[in-house]
N, C-alpha and C positions, 0 to 999 in steps of 0.2 A: 701367138701363144708360145712362149719359149719353153723348150724342154729343159727341165731342171736336173733330171737324172736320166740315166739310160732306161729305156723301156723295151722289153722283149715282146715282139708280136707272138701271139698264140698260134696263128695260122701261117702257113707257108704254101707256096706253089699254087696249084689249081684251086685248093680250098680257099686260100687267101683271095684269089681273083674272083671267085664266085661270091664271096661275102662283100667284097668291095663293089661289085656290080650291083648287088642288092642295096647297099648303102647309097650309091649314086642315084639309083632309081627312086628311092624314098626322098632323098634331098631334092632331086629334080622336080618331083611332084609338089613338094612343099614350096619350091621356088617359083612356081607358076603364080602370077599375080592374082590375089584374092583366094587362092586355094586353101590356105589355113582357115580363113574366116568362113569360107563355104563349108569346110569340113566341120568346124565348130557348130555351125547352124544345124547341119545334119546330125551331129552328135547330140545336140539338145533334144532333137525329136526321137532319138533312139534310147537315151539313157533313162533309167528308172529314177534318177536324181537330177532333174533339170537344173536345180540351183547350183550344182557342183560343176557344171560345164559353162565356160565363158571364154572370152578372148580379150585380154587386156594388153594393148601394145607394149606397155612397159614391163609386163610380167615375165618372170622366168618360167613358172609352172605352165601357164597357158597364155603365151603372148610372144611378141616379136623378139624380146630379149632371149628367150629360149631358142628361137630359130637362129639368132645371131651366133649363139654358142656352137650350133651344129655347123653352120657355114664357115665360121672362123676356124674350127678344128679341121674341116676339110681343106681349107686354104693352107693351114700349117702342114698338112700331109701332102697336098698336091698344089703347090703355089702357082703352077702354070695353067690351072684349069678355070680361073675366073671366079672362084668362090668368094674371094675377098670383097668383090663388088656387092655380092648378095649379102654378105655379113654386114657391110657398111650400110646397105639399104635397110636391112632389118633393124639395125641399131638406130638409124635415123628415124625410122617409123616409131620405135619405142620412145625416143627422146621427144619427138615432135608431138606425141599424144600423151605424154606423161602427166600425171596429176598427183599432187600432194595428198589428195583425198584418199588415195589407196592405202595410206598408212605406212607403218615402219617395217612391214613384213618383207623378208628376203625374197620370198617366192612370188609376191604380187605387187610390192611397192618399189619405191625408188632405190632401196639398197640392192635389189637384184639387178636393176639396170646399171648401177654403179659397178657391181662386181663383173658384170658382162663387159662393160667398157674397159675395165682394167685388164681382163683376160684378152681382149682384142687389141690392146694398146701397143703390143710389141715392146714390152718392157718399158712402158712409159714414153715411148717416142711419138705416139699418136694420141689424139683426143685429150691433150693436156688441159685445155680450157674447160672442156666438159667434165673431166675428172676433178678439177679444182672446184667447179661449181657443185658437183655432187658431194665432194668432201665437206664443203661448207654445210650442205643440207644434212649430211650425216651427223655433224656436230649438234645440230638442232634436234634431230631424231633421237640421238643418244641421251641428250639432256631431258627430252620429253619422256623417254622410256624410264630413265632413272628417277624422275619425279613421280612416276606412278607409285602409289602405295602398294607395293607387291604383297606386303603382309596382310593388307586388308582384302584385296581382290583374290590373290593366289590363283588366278586363272593361268593355265598353261600358255595361252597365247601371249601373255606378258613376257615370258622368258624363253620360250622354246626356239628351235631352229627355224621353223617355217615362218613364224610371225613375230618373234620377240627378241629378247636380249642376245640369245645365242647366235641368231642369224646376223644381228648387227655386229656381234663380235667377230664372226667369220669375215665380214667385210672389213672391219676396222683392222684386224690382223693382216689381211691381205694388203691393205693400203698403208700399213704402218702408221695408222691414224692416231693422233694424240689422245683420242677418247678411249682407246683400248684399255689402259690400266684401270680406269674407273669401272668399265664393264666387268673386267675380270674380278675386281675386288667385290663387286656386288654378287657375282656368281659364287665366288669362294665363300662369302658370308652366308649365302643361302645353303650351300653345301654343308657347312659346318653346324648349322642349326640342328637341334636334336628333337624338336617337337614333331611327332608323327613321322619319324624317319629322316626328314630333312626339310629345308625351306621350299623344296619343290613339291611337297605334298599338296594335292588339290582337293579342297573340301567338296562334298557332294554337289552343293548348289552351284559350284564354279566349273563342273565338268561339262564341256561343250557337247560331247556326243551323247544323245539321249539314251541309247542302249547301254553305254558304259555308266551313265549316271544312274540308271535303273539297277545295274548290277552292283554298284558301290554307293549307296545312299549316304554313307558316312564319309565318303571320300576315297581317294586312291593315290597311289604313287605310280605314275605312268613310267614305263620302263623303256620305251622306244627311243630311237634316234631322232625321229621327226618331231615328236611332241613331248618327249619324256626325259628321264634321267640320263640316258646315254648321250643326249645332245650336249649338255654342259660338260659331261665327262670328256667327250671328244674334243671340245674346244679348249678346255683347261689343259688337257694332255698335249694338244698340238702347240699351244702357246708357252708351255713350260719348258724350261731349259736346264733343269737340274734334277731330273728324275721325279717320281711321284711325290706330290705334295700332300699335306694333311687333307685338303679338300678332295683331291683325286682318289686318295686311298679310301676316304669315307664313301664316295660315290661308287667306287668299284666294289667295296664291301657290301653296300646295299644291293647292288645288282647281283652279286654272288649269293647273298642271303635270300634273294627272292627269285631264284631259279625255279624252273619247272621242268626238270630233267625227264627224258624219256629213255627208251631202251637203247638209243644210239649215243646218248651222252648229254652234255650240257644243252639246255634249251630255256627259252623264256616265254612267258605270256605277255600280253599287251600291257598289263598292269597288275599291281598287287592291291587288293581292296582292304580297307580298314574295317575290321569286324571285331567288336568288343575289345577295342584297344590294341589289336594285333593286325599286322599286315599279312594278308593271305593271298599269294599269287594264284592266278587262274590257270587254266590248262594252256599248254603250248600254243602259240599262234604260228602264222605262216613264216617261212624263211625269207624275210624280205628286208629292204632298206628301212622302211618307215617303222616297222615293228618286227620283232623276232631276233633270232640269234645272229644273223649277219651284221645288222646295224650295231647291236650290243658288242659283238666281237671286235668290230672296227674301233669302237670307242675305247675298249680295253687295250687294244694294240697301241693306239695313240698315247694312252696314259702310261704306257710302260709295262703293262701286264701281258706280255706277249705270249708266254706259254699258255696262259688261260685263254687268250684270244684265239690262238691257233687250234687249241683243243676244241673250242666251240665250233670253229669252221670245219674242222675235220669231221665232227659229228654231223654237221649239215651235209657234208659230202656223202656220208654213210647212209643218210636217210633215203627212203624210197621217195619217188616223185609224189606219191599220195601223202606221205608224211610231211613233205615240204609245203604242200597246199598252195602251190602257185598255179594259177590258171590264165593270167594275163601277161602279155609281152612286156609291159612298161617298166620303167625304172623304180617307181614308188613301191609297188608290191608285186612285181612280176619277174619274169626270166631275165630281163635286161639288168634289173637291179642286182640280182644274185650274180650275174655275169660280171658286173663291174666290181663287186666285192671279191669274187674269186680271182679276177685278174690282178687286183691290187695285192692280195695275199700271196699269189704265186710269184709276182715280181719281187715282193718283199722277203719271202721266206724260201722260195724255190721248192716248196712242198709239192710232190707229185700229185697228191690228192686234190690240190687246188687247180692244177692244170686239167685234171680229168673232169672236175666239176665245171670248169669254164667251158671245156669242149662240149659237155653235156648241155649246157645252157645255149650255146651257139646252135646246136642241133635242134633244141626245143624251139628256138626262135625261127629257124628255117621252116619248121613245121607250121608255124603260125602265119607264115607269109601267104597272102592271098592277092594275086596280081589283079583281081577284079575289084578289090576294095579301093576306094579313092586314094588312100595313101599306102596301101600294101599291108599295113599292120593295123589291127583294131584292138582296142582295149576290151577286156572281157569282164563283165560284171557278174555278180552272183545270179545263178539261174541260166548262165550261158548267154546273156544279153551282150551283143557285140556293138561297140561304139567307136565311131571314127574320130578318135581323139587325135588332133594334130600336134599337141604340145610336147614340152620337154619332160614333164614329170610322169605323166601317165600315157603319153601318146607316141606317135611315130618318130618324132624328132629325137626323143630320148633313146628309143630302141636303136636308131641309126648311130647315135654316138657310142653306145656300148659296143656295137658290132665293129665300129671303126677302131675302137681301142684294141679289139682282139686281132685286127688284121693289119695294123701298122706299127711302126717303131717310134711313134711320137707320144710323148707323155700326155695322158688325158687330163690336162690341167683343169678342164671343165668340171671334174668331179669334186673340186673344192666346194662347190655350192651344196654338195651332199655331205660335206665333211668327211669324205673318204681320203682326202689328202690335204 
């Protein structure tokens, strides 16, 4: 994984070594043959949502592709420790058990496997045949996605980062794939539509989450980075080369118009519901990657609205832990995700509040460490239910990657999959 820009480690000296020891311990446990699969089985018996826990070898979120990212980053930081063999083995496991039936999703399908292979390819010097094959598959997936009548279904999974067009776009941009312009044109067209806010408005019957559907029977505008408006804004901002476009200005304006500010400053709810023809944002949500101010702020930063983005992150730093509403260690909606955001903003802006926030998140993760747990870190569900998630998005692998970024001087290129870079 080549370092594209200088990266400043947050931690030094004894603190750095303590955190690296923790990361190596987690990675070592995940490297034991069958350990991730056993943990996933345990997790299914612990969680209150059994359908949400699985292990797909090709998967980024919960699969061997996510493990390959961890082992690959460890190899980039410590090339003499043998992590590359583990990364290669995890990637082979993903490729050998891959299935087209998993769909076009970046986090569960072949696109995530392709992005992982690219990040492990050492600037294209390895895995050339595999990447050529996956590039051809990407062409088919993009055409399939563009053929979907988005104006008829209008389901977020058709266009979001996790499952849809934005995730395909992140891969196509990374691979400099010829399908990228068509993807961007579709997203720009949707952004510039005026009906119900934008083409990303989701009618009530197409809202996947039952509780959100109940809250917004007329439909809603999802505001998050994982499934909402911030995703296309982040991708269009990252791929633009001449400042904010009409599409990015429109999406940024929609996000600013649907803020749910609190006493600390700018904040966002998960979505703005359509009620009697008007979009009405809900109360602020947690300070996370998937939903909330950090993900929205990163999208605004990529799109060139950097003053507003930093203002939003400074507000996150001022909030109390209770107001941030983080209880789980993971990347998706936990301490590791906020750590990854704070590290990016600190490296980009040199803002001392971002450094303090990152240090606070490292301390929070240390408190979550439990040496008796199978993988050391457990996801925490509502009600305090602890789950031994092994994966990248919600589990121990993602926590280890965020801590590694805090303790080394290697660019965390893996966070491309989260659209943080």
